[in-house]
C-alpha positions in Angstrom: -15.0 -13.3 2.6 -14.1 -11.8 -0.9 -10.7 -11.0 -1.2 -9.4 -7.7 0.1 -6.4 -5.3 -0.1 -4.9 -4.2 2.5 -6.3 -0.2 2.2 -9.3 -1.6 1.8 -8.4 -3.5 5.4 -7.6 -0.2 6.9 -10.9 1.3 5.9 -12.8 -1.7 7.3 -11.2 -1.8 10.6 -10.3 2.3 11.0 -6.8 1.4 12.3 -4.1 3.7 11.5 -0.3 2.5 10.3 0.7 2.6 13.8 -1.9 0.2 15.0 -1.2 -2.0 12.6 2.6 -2.0 12.6 2.5 -2.9 16.6 0.0 -5.7 15.7 2.2 -7.4 13.3 5.4 -6.0 14.3 6.9 -4.4 11.3 8.1 -1.0 10.9 5.2 1.2 10.3 7.0 2.7 7.2 6.7 -0.6 6.0 3.3 -1.2 7.0 2.5 2.3 4.9 4.6 1.3 1.8 2.7 -2.1 1.9 -0.9 -0.7 2.2 -0.3 2.0 -0.5 1.1 -1.0 -3.0 4.7 0.6 -3.3 6.2 -2.5 -1.5 5.1 -6.2 -2.2 5.2 -8.1 1.0 7.6 -11.5 1.6 5.7 -14.4 2.6 6.5 -13.6 6.1 5.2 -10.0 5.5 2.1 -11.5 4.5 1.6 -14.1 7.2 2.0 -11.0 10.0 -0.1 -8.5 8.1 -3.0 -11.2 8.0 -2.7 -12.1 11.5 -2.9 -8.5 12.6 -6.2 -7.9 10.7 -7.0 -11.3 11.8 -7.6 -12.5 8.2 -6.3 -15.6 6.3 -3.6 -14.9 4.0 -5.1 -15.7 0.9 -8.4 -13.7 1.5 -5.9 -10.1 1.1 -4.9 -9.3 -2.4 -0.6 -8.4 -2.2 -0.1 -7.3 -5.9 2.0 -4.1 -6.5 -0.9 -1.8 -7.0 1.2 1.8 -7.6 2.0 2.7 -11.1 5.7 4.1 -10.7 5.1 5.5 -14.0 2.3 8.0 -12.6 4.8 9.1 -10.2 7.7 9.4 -12.8 6.4 10.7 -15.9 2.7 11.7 -16.0 2.9 13.7 -12.8 -0.9 13.7 -12.9 -2.2 16.1 -10.0 0.2 18.3 -10.8 -1.2 21.8 -12.7 2.2 22.6 -14.6 2.8 21.5 -17.8 6.3 20.2 -17.9 6.5 19.7 -21.4 6.5 23.1 -22.1 8.8 24.5 -19.6 11.5 21.9 -21.8 10.5 23.5 -24.7 10.7 27.2 -24.0 
């Protein structure tokens, strides 16, 4: 099996955050943070998530995938131009 990210495993299985939280014993908030790349899981969390999906830990890419600068500074997806507001 090729290495996949947790979000791709969600797509492949069609499971919800709650499904994986129940199967792994982790909180839904933690599972969601791991799935979207906001949280890099500990070794024990990795084992629990992998077991929930039924795949080996080494078949999952666990890196931090969310660019925090995207959220704080670049503000992609917003129509407003914040630089103009500051200059005014």
